[in-house]
N, C-alpha and C positions, 0 to 999 in steps of 0.2 A: 416216703416222707411221713413224719409223724402227723397224726390227724388233728391235733389241737395246737393252739397257740397260747402261751402263758405270758402275761405282762407282769413284770416286776419293776419296782422303783419306789421312791420315797412317797409319803403322803403328799398330795398336791402335784404329783408328776403328770397326772392326767390318765391314769390307767383305766378308770371306769369310763370316762368319756371316749377316749380313743378306742377302748375295747368295744363299745357299742357301735361306733362308726366302722371299725374293722370287721366286726361280725356281720354287719349289714352289707358292706362292700363284698365280702367273701361268701355270703349266704351261709354263714355259720350260726350256731346258737351262741348265747352269751351267758356266762356265769360270773358273778361277782362274789368272791368268797366272804367278803365282809357282810354282804346281805344274807348269804347262806347262814352265817353265824348268828346274825340278828334274828332271822326267822326261827332257826332251831333252838336258840336260847331264849327267845321271846324277850330280849333285852337289847338295848343299844350297846355298842362297843364300850362307850364310856361308863355305862352302868356296870358292865362286867368288871372293868378295871376298878371302879369305885367300891364294888361289893367284895372284891378279892384283891387281885393285883395284876400287873402286866404279864407275869409268868402264866397265870391262869388263862388269860386271853390268848397267849401264844400256844398254849397246850390245846385249847379248844380249836384254834385255827388249824393246827396240825391234824387233829382228829377229823375235821371236816374235809380237808384236802385228801387225806388217806382213804376216805370213802368214795372219792370220785372214780367213776367208771363211765367214761364219756368218749364220744367221737365228734369231730367237726365242731368244736366249741372254742370260743375265745374266752380265756380265763383271766379275769382281773383279780389279782391277789391283794391281800393286805400288805402293807409295807414291811411287816415283820416276818413274812413267810421264810426268808432265807436263813433265819435262825434255826429252822428245823431241817436237819440233814435228811430225815426220812421223807418229809413233804417234798423237798427239792429233788430227791432221787426219783420219787414217783412222777413229779411234773416233768423231769428230764426224760423219763421213759415214755411218757404219753404225749409230749408236746415239744415244740420249739420254744425256748425261753428267750424272751425279748426284754431287755433292760431299757426303760425309758429314762434316760440320763438328763437330769435337769440341774442347773447350778444352784448353789445355796442362795444366791441373790434372787434368782427367779422364784424359788420356792418360798422365800420370805415375802415376796410380793403377793404370792397366791394364797398363803396360809395366814389367817388372822386369828384362828381359834386353836392354837397349838395345845393349850392346857385342857381343852374340853372336847377335842375332836375324836377321842377314843384311840389315841396313838399308844401302842404298847412300848412304853419307855420306862426306864428306871426313875423312881422318885427323884426330882431335882435335876434330872438330866437335861441339859440345854439342847436346843434344836441343832446347833453346830456339832455338839458331841454325838448326837444321834446320827446326824448326816455322815460324819466321818466314819463312825462305826459301821453303818450299813453300806456305804459305798463299796467297801472291800468285799462284802458278801455279795452284793449285786454283780460286781465285776467277776467274781469267782464263778458264779452260776450262769451268767449270760452267754447265750450262743450268738445272739445278735444284739448290738448296742445301737440305739438311736439317740443322737444328740438333739435334744428337743427345744432348747432355748429359742432358736430363731424360727421355729416352725409352728404353725397353728395345728389344731387337732386333725383336720383333714389331711394336711401334709404329712403329719406323723404316721397316720394310718397308711397313706400311699407309700411312704418310705418303707414301712414294715413289709407291705405286700411285695415291693420290688426286691427287697433283700431276701424274702422267703422264696421268691421265684428263682433267684440266683443260686440259692442253696439246694434246689431240687436236683 
């Protein structure tokens, strides 16, 4: 079995919170790639976008992921990680990739700062356009998909653990 677990999904899907719970439950370490970027760049994601563009943020994200050399970690990725084939190939090699699937309606309830959250999106791109574009990518790379709308964060973590055990 691969020694890490990678969580992918839209901003607001719960990757960071579920990742911490899952890491705690499985006695794994926890890595949030958005936080790695912020530490190494000494800037927020939104500052990176404001000072350059969303392409630069995606490039930085790819570089950070390609540096990973880890074992027994839960990795919460930024929502734009599936745009990088190189990053996804590495994550696939070192981890089980879990897609936290959340409906657009639920995401809209959760996210109120779309324009200032540091989301790597094209200028003027609506949340619906971004959602539709990314869903295809998440589905392409997912080894496990968890339907999250009706579950709380603990239930999502539990569901991931059950599916991982079935895949062993």
